[in-house]
Each structure stands twice: as C-alpha cells, then as structure tokens.
C-alpha positions in Angstrom: 32.2 6.6 -22.0 28.6 5.9 -23.4 27.0 7.6 -20.3 29.2 10.7 -20.8 28.2 10.9 -24.4 24.5 10.4 -23.5 24.7 13.2 -20.9 26.2 15.6 -23.5 23.5 14.8 -26.1 20.8 15.4 -23.5 22.2 18.8 -22.5 22.6 19.8 -26.1 19.0 18.8 -26.8 17.8 20.8 -23.8 19.7 23.9 -24.9 18.2 23.6 -28.4 14.7 23.3 -27.0 15.3 26.4 -24.7 16.3 28.4 -27.8 13.3 27.1 -29.9 10.7 27.7 -27.2 12.0 30.9 -25.8 9.5 33.0 -27.9 6.6 31.0 -26.3 8.1 31.7 -22.8 8.4 35.4 -23.5 4.8 35.5 -24.6 3.8 33.8 -21.4 5.7 36.3 -19.4 4.0 39.2 -21.2 0.5 37.7 -20.7 1.3 37.1 -17.0 1.4 40.9 -16.6 -2.4 41.0 -17.2 -3.6 37.6 -16.1 -1.9 35.0 -13.9 -0.5 32.1 -15.8 0.6 28.9 -14.0 2.1 25.5 -15.1 2.0 22.1 -13.4 3.6 18.8 -14.4 1.5 15.7 -13.7 3.6 12.7 -12.5 2.8 9.8 -14.9 3.6 7.2 -12.3 1.5 8.7 -9.5 -1.3 9.8 -11.8 -1.5 13.3 -10.3 -1.8 14.2 -6.7 -4.3 14.8 -4.0 -3.7 18.5 -4.5 -5.2 18.2 -8.0 -8.4 17.0 -6.3 -8.5 20.2 -4.1 -7.6 22.2 -7.2 -10.6 20.8 -9.1 -12.9 21.4 -6.1 -11.8 25.1 -6.0 -12.0 25.4 -9.8 -15.6 24.3 -9.8 -16.4 26.9 -7.3 -14.9 29.5 -9.7 -12.0 30.4 -7.5 -9.5 30.3 -10.4 -11.3 32.4 -12.9 -8.5 34.9 -12.9 -5.9 32.2 -13.8 -4.8 30.4 -16.9 -3.5 27.1 -15.8 -1.5 24.8 -18.1 -1.1 21.1 -17.1 1.1 18.6 -19.0 2.1 15.0 -18.4 5.6 13.8 -18.2 6.5 11.1 -20.8 3.3 11.9 -22.7 4.8 11.0 -26.0 6.1 7.6 -24.7 2.7 6.7 -23.1 0.2 7.9 -25.7 2.1 7.5 -28.9 4.8 4.8 -28.3 2.3 3.0 -26.1 4.9 2.4 -23.4 3.5 0.0 -20.9 2.4 1.6 -17.7 -0.2 0.3 -15.3 -2.3 3.4 -14.8 -2.9 4.7 -18.3 -6.7 4.6 -17.9 -6.5 6.6 -14.6 -4.3 9.2 -16.3 -6.8 9.7 -19.1 -9.5 10.3 -16.5 -7.4 12.9 -14.7 -6.2 14.6 -17.8 -9.6 15.2 -19.3 -10.5 17.4 -16.3 -7.3 19.5 -16.2 -6.0 19.8 -19.8 -7.5 21.7 -22.7 -6.9 18.8 -25.1 -7.7 15.2 -24.2 -5.3 12.3 -25.0 -7.9 10.9 -27.4 -7.3 14.0 -29.6 -3.8 12.8 -30.6 -1.7 14.1 -32.4 -3.0 17.5 -31.2 -2.6 16.3 -27.6 1.0 15.3 -28.2 1.9 18.6 -29.8 0.2 20.6 -27.0 1.8 18.5 -24.3 5.2 18.9 -25.9 5.0 22.6 -26.1 3.8 23.1 -22.6 6.5 20.7 -21.3 9.2 22.7 -23.0 7.9 26.0 -21.7 7.9 24.5 -18.2 11.5 23.4 -18.6 12.5 27.0 -19.4 10.5 28.1 -16.3 12.5 25.7 -14.2 15.8 26.6 -15.9 15.3 30.3 -15.1 13.6 29.6 -11.7 10.6 31.7 -12.5 8.6 30.5 -9.5 5.6 32.8 -10.1 4.7 30.7 -13.2 4.5 27.5 -11.2 1.2 26.1 -9.8 2.1 25.3 -6.2 -0.1 22.3 -6.0 2.4 19.8 -4.5 5.5 20.1 -2.5 8.6 18.1 -3.4 8.5 15.9 -0.3 4.8 15.0 -0.5 3.6 17.2 2.3 0.0 18.0 1.8 -1.1 21.7 2.1 -3.3 21.1 5.2 -5.2 24.0 6.6 -8.5 24.5 8.3 -9.7 26.3 5.2 -8.9 23.3 3.0 -10.7 21.0 5.5 -13.8 23.1 5.4 -13.7 22.8 1.6 -13.6 19.0 1.8 -16.4 18.9 4.3 -18.7 20.9 2.0 -18.1 18.7 -1.0 -21.0 16.3 -1.7 -20.1 14.8 -5.1 -16.8 13.5 -6.5 -15.0 15.9 -8.8 -13.8 13.0 -11.0 -16.5 11.1 -12.8 -16.5 8.2 -15.3 -18.2 9.0 -18.6 -20.9 6.7 -20.0 -18.3 5.5 -22.4 -15.8 4.8 -19.6 -18.4 2.9 -17.6 -19.5 0.9 -20.7 -15.9 -0.2 -21.4 -15.4 -1.1 -17.7 -18.6 -3.1 -17.4 -17.8 -5.1 -20.5 -14.4 -6.0 -19.1 -15.7 -6.5 -15.6 -18.3 -9.1 -16.8 -15.5 -11.1 -18.4 -13.4 -10.9 -15.2 -16.4 -11.9 -13.1 -16.6 -15.2 -15.0 -13.4 -16.0 -13.1 -14.2 -14.3 -9.8 -17.9 -15.3 -9.6 -19.1 -12.5 -7.4 -22.7 -13.0 -6.4 -25.3 -10.3 -7.3 -26.0 -9.5 -3.6 -22.4 -9.4 -2.4 -20.6 -6.2 -1.5 -16.9 -5.9 -2.5 -14.0 -4.8 -0.4 -10.9 -4.0 -2.3 -7.5 -3.9 -0.5 -3.8 -3.8 -1.1 -0.5 -3.9 0.8 2.7 -2.0 0.0 5.8 -3.8 -1.2 8.7 -3.0 -3.5 7.6 -4.9 -6.6 5.7 -2.1 -8.4 8.5 0.6 -8.3 11.2 -2.0 -9.0 9.4 -2.9 -12.2 8.4 0.6 -13.3 11.6 2.4 -12.3 14.5 0.0 -13.0 18.1 0.4 -11.8 17.0 2.2 -8.6 17.4 1.1 -5.1 14.2 1.6 -3.2 15.4 0.2 0.1 15.5 3.7 1.5 11.8 3.5 2.3 11.5 -0.2 3.1 10.0 0.8 6.5 6.7 1.6 4.6 6.3 -2.0 3.3 4.4 -4.8 5.1 3.6 -8.5 4.1 0.3 -9.3 2.4 -0.3 -12.2 4.8 -1.1 -9.6 7.6 -4.5 -9.4 5.9 -5.3 -13.1 6.3 -7.3 -12.7 9.5 -9.2 -9.7 8.1 -10.1 -11.3 4.8 -11.3 -14.5 6.5 -13.5 -12.6 9.0 -15.0 -10.3 6.3 -15.8 -13.3 4.1 -17.8 -14.6 7.0 -19.8 -11.4 6.8 -20.7 -12.2 3.2 -18.2 -9.9 1.5 -16.2 -10.6 -1.6 -12.6 -9.5 -1.0 -10.3 -8.5 -3.9 -6.6 -7.9 -3.5 -5.7 -5.0 -5.8 -2.5 -4.2 -7.6 -1.0 -5.5 -10.8 2.7 -5.9 -9.8 3.1 -7.5 -6.4 5.6 -9.7 -4.6 3.9 -12.5 -2.7 0.5 -14.2 -2.8 -1.9 -14.1 0.1 -1.9 -17.7 1.3 -5.7 -18.1 1.4 -8.0 -20.2 -0.7 -11.7 -19.2 -0.7 -14.3 -18.8 -3.4 -15.0 -15.3 -1.9 -11.5 -14.1 -2.3 -9.7 -13.2 -5.5 -6.1 -12.1 -5.8 -6.5 -9.8 -8.8 -2.9 -8.8 -8.6 -1.7 -12.3 -9.3 -4.2 -13.0 -12.1 -3.6 -12.7 -15.8 -6.7 -10.4 -16.1 -5.1 -7.2 -14.7 -5.8 -4.0 -16.7 -5.7 -0.3 -16.3 -9.5 -0.3 -16.5 -10.1 -2.9 -13.8 -7.4 -1.2 -11.6 -9.9 1.7 -11.4 -13.3 0.1 -11.8 -12.9 -2.5 -9.0 -12.2 0.2 -6.5 -15.0 2.3 -8.0 -17.4 -0.6 -7.5 -16.4 -1.6 -4.0 -18.1 -0.7 -0.8 -14.8 0.7 0.6 -11.1 0.4 0.0 -8.4 -0.7 2.5 -4.6 -0.1 2.2 -1.7 2.2 2.9 -1.2 5.6 1.4 0.7 4.3 -1.6 -1.1 5.2 -4.8 -4.4 3.3 -5.1 -5.8 5.4 -2.3 -5.9 8.3 -4.8 -8.5 6.4 -6.8 -10.7 5.9 -3.8 -10.3 9.5 -2.7 -11.2 11.0 -6.1 -14.3 8.9 -6.2 -15.2 9.7 -2.6 -14.9 6.0 -1.8 -14.7 5.3 2.0 -11.1 4.3 2.8 -9.4 2.5 5.6 -5.7 3.5 5.9 -3.5 1.0 7.6 0.2 1.0 8.5 0.4 4.8 8.3 3.9 6.0 9.1 3.7 9.8 9.3 0.6 10.9 11.4 1.6 14.5 10.8 0.8 14.0 7.1 -2.6 12.6 7.6 -4.8 12.4 4.4 -7.5 14.6 5.9 -8.8 15.3 2.4 -10.7 12.0 2.5 -14.5 12.2 2.7 -14.9 9.2 5.0 -11.9 7.4 6.4 -10.5 5.4 9.3 -6.9 4.8 10.0 -4.3 3.1 12.1 -0.6 3.9 12.3 2.6 2.1 12.7 4.4 2.3 16.0 8.0 3.4 16.7 10.0 1.3 19.2 13.0 3.1 20.8 15.6 0.3 21.0 17.6 2.2 23.6 14.9 2.0 26.2 12.5 -0.5 24.7 9.6 2.0 24.8 7.3 3.1 22.0 7.3 6.8 21.0 4.1 8.6 22.1 2.0 10.5 19.6 3.4 13.7 21.2 6.9 12.6 20.5 6.1 11.6 16.9 4.8 15.2 16.4 7.7 16.9 18.3 9.4 19.2 15.8 12.6 19.2 17.8 13.0 15.5 18.5 16.0 13.8 16.9 16.1 15.7 13.6 17.6 13.8 10.7 21.0 14.8 9.3 19.9 14.5 5.7 16.8 16.7 5.4 16.5 18.0 9.0 13.1 16.4 9.6 12.0 15.5 13.1 11.8 11.8 14.1 8.1 11.5 13.4 8.6 12.5 9.8 11.7 10.6 8.8 11.6 9.6 5.2 14.6 7.3 5.0 15.2 3.8 6.5 18.7 4.8 7.4 17.4 7.7 9.5 15.4 5.3 11.7 18.3 2.9 11.9 20.7 5.7 13.0 18.2 6.9 15.6 17.9 3.4 17.0 14.2 3.2 16.1 12.4 0.1 14.9 9.2 0.6 12.9 6.5 -1.8 14.0 3.7 -2.8 11.6 0.0 -3.0 12.6 -1.0 -6.4 13.8 -3.5 -8.6 11.9 -6.0 -8.0 14.6 -5.6 -4.2 14.4 -6.2 -4.4 10.6 -9.3 -6.5 11.0 -10.8 -4.4 13.7 -10.4 -1.1 11.9 -12.0 -2.7 8.7 -14.8 -3.9 10.9 -15.3 -0.5 12.4 -15.5 1.1 8.9 -18.1 -1.4 7.8 -20.2 -0.8 11.0 -19.9 3.0 10.6 -21.1 2.8 7.0 -24.1 0.8 8.0 -24.8 3.2 10.9 -24.1 0.6 13.5 -20.8 1.8 15.0 -21.4 2.9 18.6 -18.6 5.0 20.2 -18.7 5.0 24.0 -17.9 8.2 26.0 -14.5 6.7 26.5 -14.0 6.3 22.8 -15.0 9.9 22.1 -12.7 11.2 24.8 -9.8 9.2 23.4 -10.5 10.6 19.9 -10.5 14.1 21.2 -7.3 13.5 23.2 -5.6 12.1 20.1 -6.5 15.0 17.9 -5.5 17.5 20.6 -1.9 16.4 20.1 -2.0 18.3 16.8 -2.6 21.7 18.6 -6.0 22.0 16.9 -4.4 21.8 13.5 -6.6 18.9 12.6 -9.8 19.0 14.7 -11.7 15.8 15.5 -14.0 15.1 12.6 -16.8 12.7 12.1 -15.5 11.9 8.6 -12.0 11.1 9.7 -11.2 8.8 12.7 -8.3 6.9 14.1 -9.5 3.4 15.0 -11.3 3.3 18.4 -10.0 -0.2 18.9 -6.4 0.9 18.2 -6.7 3.8 20.7 -8.3 1.7 23.4 -5.4 -0.8 23.2 -2.6 1.8 22.8 -3.5 4.4 25.4 0.1 4.6 26.5 0.8 6.4 23.2 -1.5 9.3 24.3 0.7 10.2 27.3 
C-alpha cells in the first residue's frame, strides 16, 4: 500500500514540475530554431563517461561553437546540499567545473541551476524531443568508435581534465598524512590497481540484484603474483577502491590495501591514480580517472573486445576467454566478433557482446578469467614499454596485426593501444 501511495505522489510531483517548467521548455524550443541547444545528464555514480572526454577535446578545438549545451547532475541536491555520502564527489566536482556554467562551489546558485536544467530535461524525455539531447552516450555503454574519433585521440597531447592549484594543494596535504601510514620512499614509483567485485554497487545501490553481470568480477588474489613481482622491481603497489569485498592476502611494506584502510577519501581516490606511473584494472569506473588524466592503463579481464576503450592514450589489455561447454573449446576472436553467432533472446546481442550472466549460461558458455601469470606479464610489458625497453619480435608484430584484422579495419593496430604480446603468443588458437 505504501509503495502505491509513493508512486502516486511521485507521478503527481512530476506532473506539477512539467506544468511549472513548461515555459522554460518552450523558450528552449524557440531558441533551438536559431542555435542548436542540447541537454545531457551526468550519472552521479559513474562520474560522467568517456564520451565527455571526447566532447571536451572537440570543444577545445572549437567544434561546438554553434551549440549551447546544458549539463546537469542527477541527485545534485542530495549530493551537494544534503551531503549524501558518495565515494566520488571530488571527481564529480572536477568533471562538473569543465562542463557546467556554474560550479558546485557556487551553491545555492548551482543547486537552482541544476534543478531547472534537470526539470527541462525531464520534459524533453517526456515528450521524446530527441533533437534536444546531446548524444554523448548510448544506453548500453557502447562507445562511439570511429576512425575519426581515433584520429582525434591520437592528436591530443595534454589531458583535458586538470587539477587546479587548490585541488593539488588539498590532495598533497591529505596524501602526506596518508603516506605516514604507507611510507612510500621518495624514489619509488607507484602502481595503482583494482579488481572488480560486487561490493561497491551493493552499497551504493541497495535492494538491487547485481548477479546479472557477475561474469565481470574476479578475485583480488589473482593479483598476488603480479604485486609480488613488481615489488621486486622497486615499485610501491596500492590497491584502489573504497568499498571492496576481500583483502589481498599479502603482507609487504611496499604494498598498501588502500581500499581496506580507514583513510579512504574522494580526494585520494583520484590523487593516488593521478600520482601513479600507471593504473591496472578492469573497465569498471576507476579507469575513467586514469583516462581523463592520460595515465597509462593496463586493462585486464576485458569481456567485450568489440567495445575496446580505444580512447586511451597509452594502454595494454588482456581479455577473458569463453569456453564452449558443449565442445570444450574456446571461442576464437572471430567468433567473439561474429554478429550472427548465438544472439541473446533479451537484447538480441551476439555472443561476444552478451551483457547478462543468464545469457552465457543459456548458451552453455563459461567465462574464464585471466590467469595470475597473464596479469603479471601484461603489467610487466606496460612497464617495459613506458621505459622504452619493450622489444616486439617480428612474430609479435604479426600477431598484433592479425588480431586487429579481426575487426575488419574498424580499429587499426596502433602503437598506443596493444593487446598483450605474451597473451597472444600463448593463445594463438584464438586467432584462427
């Protein structure tokens, strides 16, 4: 009974807002006759999207001078006025200052502005006025890959997102306090890394079953070999995240499980990655920080090779494998990319792009995580590459070209974006 009453109240509230903000909407429609107007909602949990990075690149090249773009953040009132606890509030502030006319620090003007833009957007959605939407992100997370976009990324020399002097000052003060616990030596380089589990979303979005994409998770202890080996190379390893399931069972003065400490903060979530030599992890959220700062990134346990993050300035990656339980054989890269192979009943996606655990189960496919050795090797390759010491043999170069050829020249082989040479050498059957 309570839920029915709540639903009715919400609908009445939305109808009242449509009535109140209709004049603003009509003004926007009129203005749109002369200059293009677009609206975009920023997801407060994700902290924006990679498409915003491309948007900012293009904007700085004056490609959007003929547009008036309005951004707003969902739950802005709860986050910046009620101070609702979310883990990425500092990152949101960094993103918002580059896309919104009014910064969060300008409250209450920010709250008023955000509220107005949000309600206008709700009317746009209600009446399905697509021309007023900024098409920066699709609903299933598919990135707008194109050769034109890749050329844009290759030309970019500096990050579009920068920390202000005030930001850096705040971060350094907090970092110095944190380092009393970590004790990183002045000459040590940092590698930040994370795994993907269900803890974060279970905490941030309660009463929701996230088992539908459990295939994307992997245990933190798969990093144990990698962390141990990179410590031997004089690195300090920091496990990132602030809400995680299990601890990495490793005790070493050059390893710090930040995610399990009582020193986590929205500032350090960003600054530790910003300060590290490179970042390691799956495409699950923190990779956005490394990407926006042009931080070299190692992607591990990638599931959908069709949706590769080719926007990265310098990255290596390895992907999960798909075992067909009916014949006990792994799917080849060609099969993963086949648009006609075993399309799912729910969203009609091909097997290589399944989004739901139940789709893999129904198709008789077991998703296999990367091994600890594969993780270590690709991290080592990134480090060698950054130091100018990675030597690719003629065989390695040929395997790279053969892998990228599976995409029908959609993603050409690039020096700034490689699949692990070690992984390819040891999984050449996937290239058949």
